[in-house]
C-alpha positions as CSV (number, residue, x, y, z in Angstrom):
1,M,50.0,92.6,237.6
2,G,53.1,90.3,236.6
3,D,55.3,88.2,239.0
4,Q,57.1,89.0,241.8
5,I,60.1,88.0,243.4
6,Q,60.8,87.3,246.7
7,I,64.4,88.6,248.4
8,A,64.8,88.2,252.2
9,T,67.6,89.4,254.8
10,I,69.1,87.3,257.0
11,N,71.6,87.9,260.1
12,N,72.8,84.6,260.4
13,R,75.6,85.4,263.0
14,G,77.8,82.8,261.0
15,I,78.0,79.7,258.9
16,K,80.2,78.0,258.8
17,S,78.2,74.8,260.7
18,I,77.1,72.4,258.1
19,D,73.9,72.8,260.6
20,K,73.2,76.5,260.2
21,R,73.7,77.0,256.4
22,A,71.4,72.8,255.8
23,N,68.6,75.4,258.1
24,L,69.0,78.0,256.1
25,Y,68.2,76.5,252.0
26,S,65.8,74.8,253.8
27,W,64.3,78.0,254.6
28,I,64.7,79.9,251.3
29,S,63.9,76.8,249.9
30,D,60.0,76.9,251.9
31,N,59.9,80.6,252.2
32,C,60.3,80.3,247.6
33,I,62.9,83.0,248.3
34,D,64.4,84.7,244.9
35,I,67.1,86.7,246.0
36,T,68.5,86.0,250.4
37,F,71.4,88.4,251.6
38,V,72.7,86.7,254.1
39,Q,74.8,89.1,256.8
40,E,77.2,88.4,259.2
41,T,78.8,85.6,257.8
42,Y,81.9,85.0,259.2
43,C,82.5,83.3,255.5
44,D,86.3,83.0,254.6
45,K,87.3,81.7,251.2
46,I,86.9,77.5,252.1
47,I,83.6,78.4,253.3
48,A,82.2,80.4,250.4
49,E,83.8,77.2,248.0
50,R,81.6,74.9,250.1
51,I,78.8,76.4,250.0
52,D,79.1,77.3,246.5
53,R,79.2,73.1,246.2
54,E,75.8,73.1,247.9
55,W,73.9,75.4,246.9
56,N,71.8,74.9,243.4
57,G,71.7,78.3,242.6
58,T,74.5,81.5,241.3
59,T,76.0,82.2,244.8
60,M,78.1,85.7,245.6
61,H,80.1,86.8,248.9
62,S,82.2,89.2,250.7
63,L,85.2,88.4,252.2
64,T,86.6,88.3,255.9
65,D,90.0,88.3,256.9
66,S,89.7,87.2,261.2
67,S,93.5,88.8,261.0
C-alpha cells in the first residue's frame, strides 16, 4: 500500500484565543495530521488573517458574521 493521509475533524468551540490556537497547532503537528477540519471556530476576517500568519501551511476559512 502507498502512503496514508491522516485526516482529523475537531469541534473547537472558538479559536480567537492565541492559547487555543497554539494548542490546536501543537496537536495537529504532534499527531502528524495532514488535513484538519475545524468546526465552530467563530472565526472572523481578523482571526483568519492571524491564523494564516501563524500556521506554516495552507489554510481555508469559512468566516462567520455575528450580526
